[in-house]
N, C-alpha and C positions, 0 to 999 in steps of 0.2 A: 082783208085777210091774206091775199096773195102778197102784199107788201110786207105784212108782218112776217109770213113764213120766209120770204126772201131775207129779211133782216136776221132772223133766227138762224138761217143757214150760213150766212156770213159770219155771225158771231160764233157758232159752233165750229166752223171750219178754222177760224183764226185761233180759237182756243185749243183745238186738237193739234194744230200745226205747232202752236207755242209749246205744247207739251212734248210733241214728238221730235222737234228739230234737234234738240240736244241729245235725245236718246239715240238718234240715228246718225250722230256726228261721225261715226267711223266710215260711213259710206259717202261722206262728202267728197266732191271733186271740185272744189272752188278754185277758180283761177286766182293765184296770188296777186297778179298784176291788177286784176279787177278790184281787189280789196285795198292794195297799197300801190297805186299806180306810179307814185314817185319815190317810194321808199324800199324797194326790194329788187334784188338781182340774183337770179338763180342760174347757174351753169347747167346746161342740158335739162331744161325744165321738164321735158317728157319723162325723164327718169325719176322724177320726184313726186309722183302722184301719191295722194293720201291712200294708203292701203293697209292690209293687215300683216304684210310680210316684212316690213321695216324692222330691222334687228339692231339698230343702233342703241348703244348702251344708255344714252340719254333718254331715248324714247322708252325703253324697257323700264327704266327706273321711274319715269313719270307715270307710266301705265300702272305700275305697282302702287304709287301713291294715290292714283284715281281709284283703284280698288278699295284701298283703305278708307278713303273718304266717302265712297258709296256704301261701305259697311256702316260707317258712322251714321250716314243719312238714314239707312234702313233701321237703325236702332233708335231713331228719334232726334238725331242731331245733338246740339249742345244748348244749355240754358242761356237765356239773354240776361245781361247784367243791366239792372235799372240805373238810370242816371243818379249821380250823387254829387255833392258840392266838393270842391277842392280836390286833394290828392290823397291816395292811399299808399302808405309805405310801411316798411317793416316797423313793428311795434304799435301800430295803430289798432283800434278796436272799432269794428264797424259791421253792420248787418249785412253788407255786400260781400264780406269775406267768404262765407260758406259757398255762395253762388260762384264766386271767381274760382274757388278751389275745384268745384264740380266742372266748370267750364274748362279749365286747363287740364283736368284729369282725362277728359274725353280725348284730347289730342296728345296725350302722353307727356305734356310739359310738367304737370304736377305728378310726382311719382308715389306720393302717399295716398292712402285711402281717404277720400274727403269726409270731413266730419262737420259738425255744427259750431265748432269753436270760432268765435268772431275775431279772434286775435290774428293779426297779420304777422305770421312767424318767418323765421329765416328760410324754411323749405319753400314757402310760397313766394318769397322774394326771388329765390333762384328759379322758381317755375316762371315767374313773370319775365325774368331776364332771358330765359330760353325762348319764350314766346316772342319777346321783342326782337331777338336775334333772328328768328325765323320770318319776321315780318318787316324787316327794314326799318325798325324803330330805334330810337335812342335807348341803349342798353343800360338802364339804371335801376330796374326792379321796382319802379314806381308806377302805380295805375293812375294815369291821368286821362284826359279826354281822348287823346289819340289812341292810347293803348286799349281803353274801353271800347272805342268805335271798332278797332280792329277785331277785338274779341267778339263783338256783336255781329260781324259779317256772317251771314248764315252759311251753312254747310252747302246748300244748293248753289249759292253764289260762288263759293270756293271751288265746287265741282265744275261749274261753268268756266271759270278761269283756267283750271287744269286742262279742260277739253279744248279751249281756244289755243292754249300753248302747245298741246299735242298736234293739233292741225298744222300750226306754224313749224313745229320741229319736223314733221314729216315732209313738209315742202322743202326744207333746207338741208336735212342730213341724210347721209347714206350709211352704208353698212360697214364703214371702215373702222379699224381698231386703233389707228394712230390718227390723231387730228388735234387741231388747235380751235378752241371755242372762246369767243368773246360774247359775254352776256351783257347786252347794252344796259338795261335798267338796273342790273345788279352791280354794275361798275366792277367787273372781274374779267380776267383772262386766264384760261387753264389749258395746259398741254396735257393730252392723254396719250399714253404709250400702252399698247395691248389692253385697251378699254380702262386703264387705271390713270387717275390724275397724278402726274409726277411733278408738276410746278404750277403754282397758281399765284396770282398777284392782283393788285388793285389797278383799276384803269380810270382815265378820264375820257368821257365821250362827248359827242356833239351836244351843244345846247339846244333847247327846243326850237329856236328859230333856224338852226342849221343842223338838223338831226343826223345821226349816223345811220345809214341805211342798213337793212338786213341783207346779208350776202351768203352765197354758197360759192366758194372759189378755191384757189390753190396757191399757196405761198411758194414761189419758185426762186426767189433770190432776195438778198439783203444788200444794203448799202452802208459801208462804214464811213464816217466822216462825211455825211451827205450834204450837198447844197440844198438849201430850201428855195424852191421856186414857186412864187405865189400863184395859186390857181386864179381863174377868172373871177370867181365870186369875191375872193379876198381883195383882188385888184379893184373890183367895181365898188365894194362896200367899205373897204378900209383904206387902201393905199391912195387911190385916186382923190377921195374927198380930203385927205390930209395934205396931199400935194397941192390941190386947188385952194386950200386954206392957208398955204405957205408954212405948213409944220414940217419943214425939212429936218429940223433938229430931232424931232421924235424918231423919224425913220433912220437917221444917221446914228442915233444913240443905240438902237437895237441892231445896227449893222446891215440895214437893207441898202442895197445898191440898185441902180437902173442900168442896164446894159443892153446892147444891141445883139448880143449872142448868148447862147445857153451856157457856155463856159465861164462867163463873167469877165472875159479878158478885154472887152471893149466898153467899159463903163463910161457914164457921162456925168456931168455936173447937173444935178437935179435942180439947182437954183437957176440954171440958164434956159430952162424950157418953159414955154407957155402951156401949162397943163390944162387950161380951160379949153383948149383946142381938141382935147382928146376924151374918149369914153373907153369903156372896156373892150369895145369892138374894133377900134381903130388905133389904139395906142401901139406904137412900133417898138416898144421896149419890153424886156424881161425883167421882172423884179426878183431879187434873190438875196439870200444871205450865204456868204461863204462859210465853210466849216469852222467851228469854234464853239466855245462854252455858252455863247448867247444864242446859238442857232436854234430855231423853233423846233427842229427835229432832234436835237441833242446829238449824240454820236453815233446813232444807228437807226435805220428804218427797215421795215420788213414788208416786202412788196408782193402783192397778188393783184396784178393788173385787172382793173374792173371799170365799168362805165362811169362810176361815181368819182373816180380818181382819189379814193381814200386808201389808207394804209395804216399800219401799226407803227409807232415810233417812240423813241426816247423823248424827253423834254427837259429843259432847264428849270422848269417850274415845279420842283419837287414838293413844295408846300401843299399843292392841291390834293395830294394823296392823303393828307391829314383830315380833309373834309369828308363828311358823310355823303353829302350830295355833290356828285362829280360830273354833272352834265355841263361842261364848261368849255369845250373845244369848238373848232369850226367844222367838225364832222369826222376827222381822223380819230384813231384811238391811241392815246398816250398810255404807255405802260410803265409801272412802278419800277420793275427791275429788268431793263432791256438787255444788259449784258448777260444775265443768267438765262434769259430766254435765248439769246444768240448761241450761247455755249450749249444749252440743252438741245437746240435744233441741229447744230452742226457738229457736236461731238457727244452724242448720246451715250457712248460707251466709255467716256473719259479716256480715249486713246492718246490724247495729247495733240491730235491733228489741229483742233482749235481750243487749245487750253487758254485759261484767262491770261496767262503770260503773253501768248501769241496775240490774242485780241488787243491787249494793252499796247504791244509793240506797233501794231498797225494803226491804232488810234493816235499814238504820240507822233507818227509820221505826218499827220495832218492832211494826207491826201485822200481824195474820195476813192473808194475802192468797191467795185461790185462783186459780190460773192454769190455764185449760184448754189442752189440747194438741190443736189441730185435726187431726181424723183419727185421733189416737192413734197408738200404735205397739205392735206385738206384744211381749209380755213372755214369755220362757220361763224359768221357774225350774226348772232341770235337775238331775238327780243323775247326773253322768257320772264314773265312776271310770276310764274310758278315753275319751280325746278327743284331738284333734289340735290343734296350734298352727297359726299362720298360715302356717308353711312346710310344713304337712302331716306334721309329725313327731308320732308317737304318744307320748302320756303316760299313765301310770297313777298313780293316787293311792289312798290307803287308804280303805276302805269304812267311813266313820266312823259311819254310823247302822246298818250292817248290812243295807242295802236289797239289795245283790247276793245276800246269804245268803237273804233273804226270797224273792226270785225263784227261787233254786235250790230252796228248800224247796217252793214252789208247783209247780215243774216236776217234782220228784221225786214229789210226791203224784199229779201227773197220770200219771207213769210207772207207779206202782203200780196205779192205777185201770185203765190201758190194758192192763197185764199181766194183770190179773184178767180183763178182757173177753176178751183173746185166749184164755186158758185156757177160759173158758165157751164161746166160739165153737167151740173144738176139741172 
C-alpha cells in the first residue's frame, strides 16, 4: 500500500508540474548558458533577467500574440483536418474543404464566414497562401501533407512555442528603440528606428553543423573592402585538408593566399610547404583573401566583437538569397543588401555624409577602410521560431537547429527534479 501511495504521489506531482510549468513561465529565471552552453552570448547577463518590466517592442508584440492564442485556446482551439490522399487546390471538391475553412477562420487567415460548400474556391486559396507565408512553407495555395500537418499543430503547442521564444527574447533584448535584429531561423535582418522597422532583408546563416550563435551585442564599426582572414575552424576543417590533399588550384582559384603577416604582404608559395607537418594549432601562417569581387565577405562587413568571432557581411554568392532554406554559411550572417544597410546605419538622415556615391568611391579605391559607428547600435542575433511582423501578425518557422527542443529538454529535466523534490518533501 505504501509503495502504491508513493507511486501515486510521484505521478500526481509530475502531472501537476507538467500543467503548471508553462503557466508559470513568466517567473522563470533559467540560466541561458545552462540551456545553450555553446550557442549563446549575452553582454551584461545580469541585466537580462526574465521579468515583467521588459518593454522592447519585439517582446510587447509577441506578448500580444500570446494573448490572442490563449483566447483561441479558451474558445476551444481549432478543428483537426483528417488525412486525405493527394493534394487539394483551387477548383477541387472535397469533404475536407469546410474543415479547412473553419481551421483558417480561427486564426484570421480565412476572412469569409465558413460554410459547408465543399468547393475549394479562390478565397480559400488566398487563405492557404496567408497561412503558408506565416509558417515558413512554400506559398502555393495548395494543401498538401506539410501544410496539413502545420494546420494540425494544436493551439497548446503553438502557445508553448510562443512562451519559449518570449523567454529567449527577454534574455537577449533590452528596452532600446533603435536596434538591429537578425532572426536566425527566419533568415531575415531588420533595422529598427524608434521601434519601427525601416529596412529589412534576407540573410544566409550558419548551417546546422556550424550554427550561428544567439547574441546580444553592439555594432561599433564596419570595414569597407575587407580582407577575409580564415578563422581556426575553417583552417582546420576546410583549408588544411585541401592543402594536405594537394588541392592548391582550388584555393588559388578563389584567391586564398598563405602569408606570415596579417596584412598579406609576406605571402608564400603554398606548393613549397609540407602541410602534413601542421594542424590548426601549430600552423605558422595566416590564410586570407585580399579585397575583391571574389572575397567571401564581399565589399563590406559589420563588426560587433564577440567570443564567437561572427559578424554580418556581404557575399559574392547572391544566388543563395533566392533559396527558401538559407542555413548555408559557416556561422556568420550574410546579408542581401549590405550597401543599403551601411547607408542606413551611417547616414540615417540622408545628409550626404555617407551617400551611395561616397560609398562607391571608397569601394572603387580597393583599399581596406575601417569606419567607426559613433555610439554604436545594439545588435540582437535572435532565434525566434515564433515572431510577429510589423502588422502584429504572428509567424511560426521551423526549428532549424533544434533550439526549441533543447529548451523543452531542459525544462523537462527541471520538471523531473522538482517532482522528486515534491516526493521527498512528502
